C-alpha positions as CSV (number, residue, x, y, z in Angstrom):
1,M,2.3,-10.3,11.2
2,S,3.0,-6.6,12.1
3,P,5.2,-4.6,9.7
4,W,8.7,-3.6,10.5
5,Y,10.2,-0.1,10.9
6,F,13.9,0.8,10.9
7,H,16.0,3.8,12.0
8,C,19.5,4.3,10.9
9,P,21.9,6.2,13.3
10,G,22.6,9.7,12.0
11,Q,19.5,9.7,9.7
12,A,16.3,11.6,10.6
13,A,14.0,9.6,8.4
14,Q,12.4,6.4,9.4
15,V,12.1,3.5,7.0
16,G,8.9,1.4,6.9
17,P,6.5,-0.2,7.1
18,L,8.1,-3.2,5.5
19,D,6.9,-6.8,5.3
20,L,9.2,-9.6,6.7
21,H,11.0,-10.4,3.5
22,S,11.7,-6.7,2.7
23,A,12.8,-6.2,6.3
24,Q,15.3,-9.0,6.1
25,Q,16.7,-7.5,2.9
26,F,17.0,-4.1,4.5
27,A,18.6,-5.5,7.7
28,Q,21.1,-7.4,5.5
29,G,22.2,-4.2,3.8
30,N,22.1,-2.0,6.9
31,P,23.5,-4.0,9.9
32,Q,23.9,-0.9,12.1
33,A,20.2,-0.1,11.9
34,L,17.7,-0.3,14.7
35,A,14.4,-2.1,14.2
36,W,10.9,-2.0,15.8
37,R,7.5,-3.5,15.3
38,E,4.3,-3.6,17.3
39,G,4.7,-5.6,20.5
40,M,8.3,-4.6,21.1
41,A,9.1,-2.4,24.1
42,D,11.9,-0.4,22.4
43,W,14.1,-0.2,19.3
44,M,16.6,-3.0,19.0
45,S,19.7,-3.7,16.9
46,V,19.0,-5.9,13.8
47,H,21.7,-8.3,15.0
48,A,19.6,-9.0,18.2
49,L,16.5,-10.0,16.2
50,P,16.5,-13.6,14.9
51,E,13.5,-12.8,12.7
52,L,15.6,-10.5,10.6
53,R,18.3,-13.1,9.8
54,H,18.3,-15.2,6.6
55,T,15.8,-17.9,6.4
56,D,18.6,-20.5,6.7
57,G,19.5,-19.0,10.1
58,A,22.8,-17.6,8.9
59,A,23.9,-14.4,10.5
60,L,23.6,-11.2,8.5
61,P,26.8,-10.3,6.7
62,P,28.5,-7.0,7.3
63,S,27.6,-4.1,5.0
64,V,30.0,-3.5,2.2
65,N,28.4,-0.3,1.0
66,G,29.7,2.1,3.7
67,P,27.4,3.8,6.2
68,P,23.7,2.7,6.2
69,Q,21.3,4.5,4.0
70,P,17.7,5.2,5.0
71,A,16.2,4.3,1.6
72,Q,15.5,1.0,0.0
73,Q,17.4,0.6,-3.3
74,T,16.1,-1.2,-6.4
75,A,17.6,-1.0,-9.9
76,G,18.8,2.6,-9.3
77,I,15.6,3.7,-7.6
78,G,15.5,4.4,-3.8
79,F,12.7,5.3,-1.6
80,Q,11.9,6.1,2.0
81,I,8.5,6.3,3.8
82,V,8.4,9.5,5.9
83,G,6.0,10.3,8.7
84,H,3.7,8.4,11.1
85,E,0.0,9.2,10.9
86,M,0.3,11.3,7.7
87,Q,2.9,9.5,5.6
88,F,4.4,10.2,2.2
89,V,6.9,8.3,0.1
90,E,10.0,10.0,-1.3
91,I,11.4,8.2,-4.4
92,T,14.9,8.8,-5.8
93,L,15.2,8.4,-9.5
94,A,18.4,7.8,-11.4
95,P,18.9,9.1,-14.9
96,G,16.4,7.5,-17.3
97,Q,14.2,6.1,-14.5
98,T,10.5,6.7,-14.3
99,V,7.6,6.3,-11.8
100,I,3.9,6.2,-12.4
101,A,1.5,7.9,-9.9
102,E,-2.2,8.7,-9.5
103,A,-3.1,12.2,-10.7
104,G,-3.1,14.6,-7.8
105,A,-0.7,12.6,-5.6
106,L,2.3,14.7,-6.1
107,M,3.8,16.4,-3.0
108,F,7.1,17.8,-4.4
109,K,9.7,17.0,-7.0
110,D,13.1,18.2,-8.1
111,A,13.0,20.5,-11.1
112,A,14.9,18.1,-13.3
113,I,12.1,15.5,-13.2
114,Q,9.7,15.9,-16.2
115,I,6.0,15.3,-15.9
116,E,3.8,13.7,-18.5
117,T,0.1,12.7,-18.5
118,V,-0.5,9.3,-20.0
119,L,-3.3,6.9,-20.8
120,G,-2.9,3.7,-18.9
121,T,0.6,3.5,-17.7
122,G,2.2,4.9,-20.9
123,G,4.7,3.2,-23.2
124,E,2.2,0.6,-24.2
125,G,0.8,1.9,-27.5
126,M,-2.3,3.8,-28.2
127,L,-4.7,0.8,-28.4
128,N,-3.4,-0.8,-25.2
129,G,-3.4,2.5,-23.5
130,L,-7.0,3.0,-24.4
131,L,-7.9,-0.5,-23.1
132,G,-6.0,0.1,-19.9
133,A,-7.8,3.5,-19.4
134,G,-11.1,1.8,-20.0
135,R,-10.4,-0.9,-17.4
136,R,-9.5,1.9,-15.0
137,A,-12.7,3.8,-15.8
138,L,-14.7,0.6,-15.0
139,S,-13.1,0.5,-11.6
140,G,-14.1,4.1,-10.9
141,E,-10.5,5.5,-11.4
142,R,-9.3,8.4,-13.5
143,L,-8.6,7.7,-17.2
144,F,-5.1,9.2,-16.9
145,L,-2.0,8.6,-14.8
146,T,1.0,10.8,-14.4
147,R,4.5,9.7,-15.3
148,Y,7.6,11.3,-13.7
149,S,10.9,10.8,-15.6
150,Q,14.4,11.8,-14.6
151,R,16.1,13.1,-17.8
152,G,19.0,14.9,-16.2
153,P,22.5,13.6,-15.5
154,D,22.1,13.1,-11.7
155,T,19.7,11.5,-9.3
156,A,16.5,13.5,-8.4
157,R,13.7,13.1,-5.9
158,V,9.9,13.1,-6.2
159,A,7.4,12.6,-3.4
160,F,3.8,11.4,-3.3
161,A,1.5,12.0,-0.3
162,A,-1.5,10.0,0.9
163,P,-4.9,11.7,0.5
164,Y,-6.0,11.1,4.1
165,P,-4.4,9.9,7.4
166,G,-2.9,6.5,7.1
167,T,0.0,4.3,6.1
168,V,1.9,4.0,2.8
169,L,2.7,0.3,2.1
170,P,5.7,-0.5,-0.1
171,I,5.1,-3.9,-1.7
172,R,7.4,-5.5,-4.3
173,L,5.1,-7.4,-6.7
174,D,7.6,-10.0,-7.8
175,Q,7.5,-11.3,-4.2
176,H,3.8,-11.9,-4.5
177,G,3.4,-13.7,-7.8
178,G,3.7,-10.5,-9.9
179,Q,0.2,-9.3,-9.0
180,L,-1.9,-8.0,-6.2
181,V,-5.6,-7.2,-5.6
182,C,-6.3,-3.9,-3.9
183,Q,-9.2,-1.8,-2.9
184,R,-10.2,1.0,-5.2
185,D,-8.2,4.3,-4.8
186,S,-5.4,2.6,-2.9
187,F,-2.7,2.8,-5.6
188,L,-0.4,5.8,-5.0
189,A,2.6,5.2,-7.2
190,G,4.5,2.4,-8.9
191,V,8.0,1.8,-10.3
192,G,9.0,0.3,-13.6
193,G,6.3,-1.3,-15.8
194,V,3.6,-1.6,-13.2
195,R,0.1,-2.1,-14.8
196,I,-3.1,-1.0,-13.1
197,G,-6.2,-2.9,-14.1
198,A,-9.5,-4.1,-12.8
199,H,-10.3,-7.2,-10.7
200,F,-13.9,-8.4,-11.0
201,Q,-15.6,-10.1,-8.1
202,R,-17.0,-13.4,-9.3
203,R,-19.6,-13.7,-6.6
204,I,-22.7,-11.5,-6.6
205,M,-22.9,-11.1,-2.9
206,T,-19.2,-10.0,-2.7
207,G,-19.8,-7.5,-5.5
208,L,-22.9,-6.0,-4.0
209,F,-21.8,-5.8,-0.4
210,G,-18.0,-6.2,-0.4
211,G,-17.4,-2.5,0.4
212,E,-15.7,-1.9,-2.9
213,G,-18.3,-3.1,-5.4
214,F,-17.8,-5.6,-8.1
215,I,-14.5,-4.2,-9.3
216,M,-11.3,-3.7,-7.3
217,Q,-7.8,-2.8,-8.5
218,K,-5.3,-5.3,-9.8
219,L,-1.7,-4.3,-9.8
220,Q,0.7,-6.3,-12.0
221,G,4.5,-6.0,-12.5
222,E,7.8,-7.0,-11.0
223,D,8.9,-3.9,-9.1
224,W,7.8,-1.8,-6.2
225,V,4.3,-0.3,-5.8
226,F,3.1,2.0,-3.0
227,V,-0.3,1.4,-1.7
228,H,-2.2,3.8,0.7
229,A,-4.2,2.4,3.6
230,G,-6.3,4.3,6.2
231,G,-5.0,4.3,9.8
232,A,-2.7,1.5,10.9
233,V,-2.1,-1.6,8.8
234,V,-2.1,-5.3,9.9
235,E,-0.5,-8.0,7.6
236,R,-1.8,-11.5,8.0
237,E,-0.5,-14.7,6.5
238,L,-3.4,-17.2,6.0
239,H,-2.7,-20.9,5.7
240,A,-4.6,-23.1,3.2
241,G,-8.2,-23.3,4.4
242,E,-7.8,-20.7,7.1
243,Q,-10.5,-18.1,7.2
244,L,-10.6,-14.5,8.6
245,D,-13.8,-12.5,9.0
246,V,-13.2,-8.8,8.4
247,D,-15.3,-5.6,8.2
248,T,-15.9,-5.2,4.5
249,G,-14.2,-1.7,4.4
250,C,-11.1,-2.8,6.2
251,V,-9.7,-5.0,3.3
252,V,-6.7,-3.1,1.7
253,A,-5.1,-5.8,-0.4
254,F,-4.6,-9.5,-0.8
255,Q,-2.6,-12.0,-2.9
256,T,-4.5,-13.5,-5.8
257,S,-4.3,-16.9,-4.1
258,V,-6.7,-15.6,-1.4
259,T,-10.5,-15.7,-2.0
260,M,-12.9,-13.1,-0.7
261,D,-16.5,-13.8,0.0
262,V,-19.2,-11.8,1.9
263,R,-21.6,-13.4,4.3
264,R,-24.5,-11.9,6.3
265,V,-24.1,-11.4,10.0
266,T,-26.2,-14.0,11.9
267,G,-28.9,-13.0,14.3
268,L,-31.5,-10.2,13.8
269,K,-30.3,-8.4,16.9
270,S,-26.6,-8.4,15.7
271,M,-27.7,-7.1,12.3
272,L,-29.9,-4.3,13.6
273,F,-28.0,-3.1,16.7
274,G,-24.5,-4.6,16.5
275,G,-23.1,-1.5,14.9
276,E,-20.9,-3.5,12.5
277,G,-23.3,-3.6,9.5
278,M,-25.2,-6.5,8.0
279,F,-22.3,-8.1,6.2
280,L,-18.7,-9.3,6.9
281,A,-16.0,-10.2,4.4
282,T,-14.5,-13.6,4.7
283,L,-11.0,-14.0,3.4
284,A,-9.8,-17.6,2.8
285,G,-6.1,-18.7,2.4
286,P,-3.6,-19.5,1.4
287,G,-1.9,-16.1,1.0
288,K,-1.2,-12.7,2.6
289,V,-3.8,-10.1,3.3
290,W,-3.4,-6.5,4.4
291,L,-6.0,-4.8,6.6
292,Q,-6.6,-1.1,7.5
293,S,-7.9,0.2,10.8
294,L,-9.6,3.3,9.3
295,P,-11.5,2.9,6.1
296,F,-12.1,6.1,4.3
297,S,-15.9,5.4,4.3
298,R,-15.8,5.2,8.1
299,L,-13.9,8.4,8.4
300,A,-16.2,10.2,5.9
301,G,-19.3,8.9,7.7
302,R,-18.1,10.3,11.1
303,L,-17.3,13.6,9.5
304,R,-20.7,13.8,7.8
305,S,-22.5,12.9,11.0
306,A,-20.6,15.6,12.9
307,A,-21.3,18.2,10.2
308,Q,-25.0,17.4,10.3
309,R,-25.1,17.7,14.1
310,G,-23.3,21.0,13.9
311,G,-25.7,22.3,11.2
312,K,-28.7,21.4,13.3
313,R,-27.3,23.2,16.4
314,G,-26.5,26.3,14.2
315,S,-30.1,26.3,12.9
316,A,-31.5,26.0,16.4
317,G,-29.4,29.0,17.5
C-alpha cells in the first residue's frame, strides 16, 4: 500500500510518508488536514477518505488541541519529514529527551542540544555497549553512534539528512512487534531506547547473493525510528504464504515474520541478457515489507559507468 502524505493549512511543511496506522492517528489529531497518496488525482480532506477513519468505521473526532500541527507527537517528541526527492527529518526534543543518530547524519541543531558520541546506543553499560558496537561492526557499521540530548528548559530542534536522494520513512517499532529488519546503512535516527544490532541470514544463498550479505540491521525498541530508502518507497502487506519476487537491492525493510530467500533467475538467456542480474529475492508473508526504487548500488553503478565513459573520451581527446 502506498504511503500517505499530509498538508495542514497555514503550514509550509509536508508530513509523510506515513503508513496506514500512523496516517489514521495523524488524521484523528488533525481533522483539518489534507491528505494524498499515489493514485489520487489531488489532495483531499481527511474527512472525505474512509481509509483514514478508525478501523471500526467511526468518524474521526474533532481536534481538541487547537489548530493542526505539522509534526507527529510522541511522548514529548515531535517530528516532521521535509522535502520530496531529498528529504530530511526534523525532530523536536522536550527537556530531558534524547535521540540517537548515525555519525555524520546531522544537518542542523539548536545550540541548546548537547552532542555525545557513544558506544552502541549509550546508557547500557560498558560491556553491553562494547557488545552492541561489536554487532554493529559485524554488519559493516561504525562502532559509534551520536546521541543528541536536550538539557535546556525549552523544546529544541535537531535535523538529520539522508545521504543520497530518497525517502525518510518514520516507523514506530511497537506497531511492528518491537523489531524490524533493515538493509545495512538504512538507519538514520531513533527515539528513546532504540537498539541497533545485526540480523544474520540463515540461508547461504541469501547471504551470498541477497544484496546486503549475510548480515542486515535489526532495529529493536518501542518508539519511532527513521529509515532512509533510495528513491520512492512502496509498502506491501503480504498474507500468509504470499510471495513477492524483488530485485535483491530493492529490499529496504521487513517485519521479522517475513522470510527472505534468494533464487536464481531461470533461463540462460534471462540470466545473461535480461539486465536484472542472476538472482532475485523472494519475500514470503505474512507481514509488511518496504521496497525502494533506487538502491544506492544501482545509483553508484550508473555514476561509475558514466565517469569511466567520460574518462575514456578525455583520454581520446
